[in-house]
C-alpha positions as CSV (number, residue, x, y, z in Angstrom):
1,M,-20.3,4.2,40.6
2,S,-17.3,2.2,39.5
3,F,-16.0,0.5,36.2
4,F,-17.9,-2.4,34.6
5,S,-20.1,-3.0,38.3
6,G,-23.4,-1.6,39.4
7,T,-27.2,-0.4,37.8
8,P,-25.4,3.3,37.1
9,F,-22.6,2.3,35.6
10,F,-24.5,-0.2,32.9
11,V,-27.1,1.9,32.0
12,L,-24.5,4.3,31.5
13,L,-23.0,1.9,29.7
14,T,-25.6,1.0,27.1
15,G,-27.0,4.4,26.0
16,I,-23.1,4.5,25.1
17,V,-23.3,1.4,23.0
18,L,-26.3,2.1,21.7
19,T,-25.5,5.5,20.6
20,A,-21.8,4.1,18.9
21,L,-24.0,1.5,17.3
22,V,-26.1,4.0,15.4
23,I,-23.1,6.1,14.5
24,G,-21.3,2.7,13.4
25,C,-24.3,2.2,11.4
26,M,-24.2,5.9,9.4
27,E,-20.4,4.8,8.8
28,R,-19.7,8.0,10.8
29,S,-16.2,8.2,12.9
30,L,-16.6,7.0,16.2
31,R,-13.8,9.2,17.7
32,W,-15.9,12.1,19.5
33,L,-18.1,9.5,20.8
34,D,-15.1,7.8,22.4
35,L,-13.4,10.7,23.5
36,L,-16.7,12.4,25.3
37,A,-18.3,9.3,26.7
38,S,-14.8,8.9,28.3
39,V,-14.5,12.4,29.8
40,G,-17.6,11.9,31.0
41,V,-17.7,8.6,32.4
42,V,-14.4,9.4,34.2
43,V,-15.2,12.7,35.3
44,V,-18.3,10.6,37.1
45,I,-16.4,8.2,38.6
46,L,-13.9,10.3,39.9
47,S,-16.0,12.6,41.4
48,K,-17.0,11.0,44.1
49,T,-14.9,13.3,46.2
50,P,-14.0,17.1,44.7
51,E,-10.4,16.9,45.6
52,T,-9.7,13.3,43.8
53,L,-11.2,14.7,40.3
54,I,-9.0,18.2,40.9
55,Y,-5.7,15.3,41.5
56,F,-6.6,13.8,38.2
57,V,-7.4,17.1,36.5
58,I,-3.8,18.1,37.8
59,Y,-2.0,14.8,37.0
60,F,-3.5,15.1,33.2
61,A,-2.9,18.2,32.6
62,L,1.4,17.5,34.1
63,E,1.5,13.9,31.9
64,L,0.2,16.1,29.0
65,L,2.9,18.9,29.6
66,L,5.8,16.6,30.0
67,V,4.4,14.6,26.7
68,Q,4.5,18.0,24.6
69,L,7.6,19.0,26.4
70,Y,9.8,16.3,25.7
71,A,8.6,15.4,21.7
72,R,9.5,19.4,21.5
73,I,12.7,18.5,23.3
74,R,13.6,15.4,21.3
75,Q,12.9,17.0,17.7
76,I,15.2,20.1,18.6
77,H,18.4,18.1,20.5
78,G,17.6,14.9,18.7
79,R,18.1,11.2,21.0
80,S,19.5,12.2,24.5
81,A,20.2,9.2,27.1
82,W,19.9,11.7,30.2
83,R,17.3,13.8,29.0
84,Y,15.2,10.3,28.1
85,R,15.2,9.6,31.6
86,L,14.9,12.8,33.2
87,F,11.2,12.7,31.6
88,V,10.5,9.0,32.0
89,L,11.4,9.5,36.0
90,L,9.1,12.2,35.6
91,S,5.9,10.7,34.5
92,I,6.6,7.9,36.8
93,L,6.4,10.3,39.8
94,P,3.4,10.6,40.6
95,L,2.4,6.6,40.6
96,V,5.6,6.7,43.0
97,L,4.3,8.9,45.2
98,C,1.2,7.1,45.2
99,K,2.8,4.3,46.3
100,L,5.2,5.4,49.2
101,C,1.5,6.9,50.4
102,E,-0.3,4.0,50.4
103,T,0.9,3.1,53.9
104,K,-1.5,4.4,56.9
105,P,0.9,7.5,58.7
106,L,0.8,9.3,54.6
107,A,-2.4,7.8,53.5
108,E,-3.7,11.7,53.8
109,M,-1.4,13.1,51.6
110,N,-2.2,10.7,48.6
111,W,-2.9,13.0,46.1
112,F,-2.7,10.6,43.3
113,G,-4.7,7.6,44.7
114,F,-7.1,7.6,42.8
115,T,-8.7,5.0,40.5
116,G,-6.5,3.9,37.1
117,I,-3.3,5.8,38.0
118,S,-0.8,2.5,37.6
119,Y,-2.3,2.2,33.8
120,L,-2.2,5.7,33.2
121,T,1.2,5.3,33.6
122,F,1.7,3.0,31.7
123,R,0.8,4.4,28.9
124,V,2.3,7.8,29.3
125,V,5.6,6.3,30.0
126,Q,5.4,3.8,26.7
127,I,4.4,6.8,24.9
128,I,7.9,8.8,26.0
129,I,9.7,5.6,25.7
130,E,9.0,4.9,22.1
131,M,9.4,8.8,21.5
132,Y,12.8,8.5,22.5
133,D,13.3,5.4,20.0
134,G,12.0,7.3,16.8
135,V,9.2,5.2,16.3
136,I,6.6,8.3,17.2
137,T,7.2,11.9,16.9
138,E,4.6,13.2,18.0
139,V,1.4,12.9,20.1
140,G,-1.7,15.4,19.6
141,V,-3.7,16.9,22.3
142,L,-6.6,15.0,21.2
143,D,-4.8,11.8,20.3
144,F,-3.4,11.8,23.9
145,A,-6.4,12.3,25.7
146,G,-8.3,9.5,23.9
147,F,-5.5,7.1,24.8
148,L,-5.3,8.0,28.4
149,L,-8.8,8.2,29.3
150,F,-11.0,5.6,27.0
151,F,-12.9,4.4,29.9
152,P,-13.4,0.6,29.3
153,T,-9.6,0.1,29.8
154,F,-8.8,3.3,32.2
155,S,-9.0,1.8,35.9
156,C,-7.4,-2.0,35.0
157,G,-6.4,-2.4,31.3
158,P,-5.8,-4.2,29.4
159,I,-2.8,-2.1,28.5
160,D,-3.0,-0.8,24.6
161,R,-0.3,0.6,22.8
162,S,-0.6,4.5,21.8
163,R,0.6,4.0,17.9
164,R,-2.0,0.9,18.0
165,F,-5.2,2.3,19.4
166,T,-4.7,5.7,17.2
167,E,-5.1,3.7,14.3
168,D,-8.1,2.6,15.4
169,F,-9.6,5.7,17.3
170,H,-9.2,7.2,14.1
171,K,-11.1,5.0,11.5
172,V,-13.9,4.7,9.8
173,Y,-16.1,1.2,9.6
174,Q,-18.2,-0.2,6.8
175,R,-21.5,-0.7,8.2
176,A,-20.8,-4.8,7.6
177,E,-17.3,-4.7,9.4
178,Y,-18.4,-2.5,12.5
179,L,-21.3,-4.7,12.7
180,E,-19.7,-7.8,12.7
181,L,-17.2,-5.7,14.8
182,F,-20.0,-5.1,17.2
183,G,-20.4,-8.8,17.8
184,R,-17.9,-10.5,18.8
185,G,-17.7,-6.9,21.1
186,L,-21.3,-8.0,22.8
187,E,-19.7,-11.7,22.6
188,K,-17.3,-10.7,24.8
189,F,-18.8,-8.5,26.8
190,M,-20.7,-11.1,28.1
191,L,-18.9,-14.3,28.5
192,G,-16.5,-11.5,30.6
193,L,-20.2,-10.8,32.6
194,A,-20.6,-14.6,33.1
195,Y,-16.9,-15.0,34.0
196,K,-17.1,-11.6,36.5
197,M,-20.8,-12.0,37.7
198,V,-21.1,-15.8,38.2
199,L,-17.9,-17.9,38.3
200,A,-15.5,-15.4,40.2
201,D,-18.3,-14.9,42.7
202,L,-19.1,-18.7,43.4
203,F,-15.1,-18.9,44.2
204,Y,-15.1,-15.2,46.3
205,K,-17.8,-17.1,48.6
206,L,-15.8,-20.6,48.8
207,L,-12.8,-18.3,49.6
208,Q,-14.3,-17.4,53.0
209,K,-14.8,-21.1,54.1
210,L,-11.1,-21.9,53.9
211,T,-9.8,-20.0,56.7
212,L,-8.1,-22.3,58.9
213,P,-4.1,-21.8,58.8
214,T,-3.5,-25.7,57.6
215,V,-1.9,-27.3,55.1
216,P,-4.6,-28.8,53.8
217,M,-6.9,-25.7,53.7
218,M,-3.7,-23.4,52.6
219,A,-3.4,-25.4,49.8
220,G,-7.1,-25.3,48.8
221,Y,-6.9,-21.3,49.5
222,A,-4.6,-21.0,46.8
223,Y,-6.4,-22.9,43.7
224,V,-9.6,-21.2,44.9
225,Y,-7.8,-17.7,45.0
226,G,-6.1,-18.5,41.9
227,F,-8.9,-19.0,40.0
228,Y,-11.5,-16.3,41.6
229,M,-8.1,-14.1,40.4
230,F,-8.9,-15.5,36.6
231,F,-12.1,-15.1,36.7
232,D,-12.4,-12.2,38.0
233,F,-9.4,-10.0,36.5
234,A,-10.6,-12.3,33.0
235,G,-14.0,-11.4,34.0
236,Y,-13.0,-7.2,33.5
237,S,-10.9,-7.6,31.3
238,L,-13.6,-9.4,28.8
239,M,-15.9,-6.7,29.3
240,A,-13.7,-4.1,28.7
241,I,-12.5,-5.8,25.7
242,G,-16.1,-6.3,24.1
243,T,-16.8,-2.5,25.2
244,G,-13.6,-1.7,22.7
245,Y,-14.7,-3.4,20.2
246,M,-18.3,-1.9,20.3
247,L,-17.0,1.6,20.3
248,G,-14.4,0.7,17.4
249,I,-11.0,0.1,19.1
250,C,-10.2,-3.3,18.9
251,V,-8.0,-3.5,22.4
252,P,-6.0,-6.4,22.9
253,E,-7.0,-9.6,24.8
254,N,-5.4,-9.8,28.3
255,F,-6.0,-13.9,28.4
256,N,-5.0,-17.3,26.7
257,R,-6.0,-20.3,28.9
258,P,-3.0,-19.6,31.6
259,F,-4.0,-22.7,33.6
260,L,-2.8,-24.6,30.5
261,A,0.8,-23.5,30.5
262,T,3.7,-25.9,30.8
263,D,6.3,-23.8,32.0
264,M,6.7,-20.8,34.1
265,K,7.6,-18.2,30.7
266,D,4.4,-20.0,28.7
267,F,2.3,-18.9,31.9
268,W,3.4,-15.0,31.9
269,A,2.7,-15.6,27.5
270,R,-0.5,-16.2,28.6
271,W,-1.7,-14.3,31.6
272,H,-2.4,-10.5,31.9
273,I,-0.5,-10.7,28.4
274,S,-1.1,-7.1,27.9
275,L,1.4,-6.1,31.2
276,S,3.6,-9.3,30.6
277,E,4.5,-8.1,27.2
278,W,4.9,-4.0,28.2
279,F,7.1,-5.2,31.2
280,R,9.1,-7.2,28.4
281,D,9.7,-4.9,26.1
282,F,10.1,-1.9,28.0
283,V,11.9,-3.5,31.5
284,F,13.4,-6.6,30.3
285,S,14.7,-6.5,26.9
286,R,16.0,-3.1,27.9
287,F,17.8,-4.0,30.6
288,V,19.5,-7.4,28.8
289,M,19.9,-5.2,25.7
290,L,22.0,-2.4,28.9
291,S,23.8,-4.8,30.2
292,M,25.5,-6.5,26.9
293,K,26.2,-3.0,25.2
294,H,27.9,-2.9,29.2
295,K,29.3,-5.8,29.3
296,W,27.9,-6.4,32.7
297,F,27.7,-10.5,32.9
298,K,29.7,-12.9,31.1
299,T,27.2,-15.0,29.4
300,R,23.9,-13.6,27.8
301,L,22.2,-16.4,30.0
302,S,23.6,-14.7,32.9
303,G,22.1,-11.2,31.6
304,A,18.9,-12.6,30.9
305,S,18.5,-14.4,34.4
306,V,19.5,-11.1,36.0
307,G,16.8,-9.6,33.8
308,F,14.1,-12.3,35.0
309,L,15.1,-10.9,38.2
310,V,14.9,-7.5,37.9
311,N,11.9,-7.5,35.6
312,M,9.5,-9.3,38.3
313,L,11.0,-7.3,41.1
314,V,9.4,-4.3,39.4
315,M,6.2,-5.8,38.6
316,G,5.7,-6.8,42.5
317,F,7.0,-3.0,43.2
318,W,4.4,-2.2,41.0
319,H,1.6,-4.1,43.0
320,G,2.2,-2.3,46.0
321,L,4.8,-1.7,48.2
322,T,3.9,-4.5,51.0
323,W,5.9,-7.7,51.8
324,H,3.7,-10.2,49.7
325,Y,3.8,-8.3,46.5
326,I,7.2,-7.7,46.5
327,L,7.9,-11.7,47.2
328,Y,5.6,-12.7,44.6
329,G,7.7,-10.5,42.4
330,L,11.2,-11.6,43.8
331,Y,9.0,-15.4,43.6
332,H,8.8,-15.0,39.8
333,G,11.6,-13.7,39.0
334,V,13.7,-16.7,40.5
335,L,11.0,-19.4,38.6
336,L,11.5,-17.7,35.3
337,A,15.4,-17.0,35.3
338,G,15.5,-20.8,36.8
339,T,13.3,-21.5,33.7
340,E,15.9,-20.2,31.0
341,I,18.6,-22.1,32.6
342,Y,16.7,-25.2,32.5
343,Q,15.6,-25.0,29.1
344,K,18.9,-23.4,27.7
345,K,21.5,-25.9,29.7
346,S,19.5,-29.1,30.2
347,K,19.9,-32.2,28.3
348,F,17.1,-33.7,29.7
349,Y,14.7,-31.1,28.9
350,K,15.8,-31.0,24.9
351,R,16.0,-34.9,24.7
352,N,12.4,-34.7,26.2
353,K,10.5,-31.7,25.6
354,K,8.1,-32.7,23.2
355,K,6.9,-35.8,24.0
356,R,3.3,-35.7,25.6
357,W,4.3,-37.5,29.2
358,Y,7.0,-35.0,29.7
359,R,4.2,-31.9,28.9
360,I,1.8,-33.7,30.8
361,A,4.4,-33.7,34.1
362,S,5.2,-30.0,33.1
363,W,1.9,-29.1,33.6
364,A,1.3,-30.3,36.8
365,V,4.9,-28.9,38.2
366,T,4.0,-25.5,36.6
367,I,0.2,-25.2,37.5
368,N,1.3,-25.8,41.4
369,L,4.5,-23.3,41.4
370,V,1.7,-20.8,39.8
371,M,-1.2,-21.8,42.7
372,L,1.4,-21.0,45.2
373,G,2.6,-17.3,43.7
374,F,-1.7,-16.6,43.9
375,L,-1.0,-18.3,47.6
376,I,1.8,-15.5,48.3
377,F,0.4,-12.9,46.6
378,S,-3.0,-13.3,48.3
379,G,-0.8,-12.3,51.6
380,H,-2.5,-15.2,53.6
381,L,0.7,-17.0,53.7
382,I,2.2,-14.2,55.2
383,A,-1.1,-13.2,57.2
384,V,-1.5,-16.9,58.3
């Protein structure tokens, strides 16, 4: 069984959602259903092999211990940069080991190579960072389990924030409010189902026909792969968001018509929004603030430009330790840095940015740059 795939999963999901509908209409808390259903679904999916489930339980226990321990240390010793960095490094260590062990010689040692570890790591790191900032002081065991294990977003997001999730987790809806939320969730779910099962499948079949290493074929592959990626991942996200709504959790949106973007910054504000916002808040912004504090660069623009490169390179490494992922991150880092410099320095841009012809031209350039990025991401370009 896999998340949002196959008859067994959808049969199980139907039972969970119908139970949620009954509980929600009774104006009772959905918290325990969310938690128990998430534990059950995660255990069933990860128990394909006993070792995978055991490694996940170890991972969960270690991350819970880290969060609880850091909360206690933060309360006793206050804000300490070296302790905070140590706990962040410890929290991402399983993911680092997972990525290092993805290569063939080490594949058998990949203890933490279970579904969802990348997105689980985002959640744990975010909790530790916000504890360091003083935004949150503690996270209860049940709240931590509910946030980390919430099955609609367990595998591929969207990436929620713990404070926002916890508010919904404890909320008890009035019947009319819940039914409206349920209806919106069902609508999103059905749209996501159509995206993933119909449109993504159509573009995937087209991909199989674009195999010749010619320029027209490569260009076609880039566009078809880009649309396949969108409908596949946006469809998955919509199903996850819709299921979350039906379970009383308003999961954040993940896509907003990304192929209408008029520049690369606009694209990343529309594509995989929860991921790009996570990196913006916890990598880019903190790098820029640190660089300003220590005066690493002469100008703020230089700091921001390097920040884009660092931000996207980290994202590339997060996807995987292979050249096409790393090159993809570097490519988008250069494009974002170039966009920032151009928009801040160019008088031509400032004179024309609101004009219709300029926006159309900017869109045309952007969509081609985006599709080239997808070609790099696919690994097809390097393979040829």
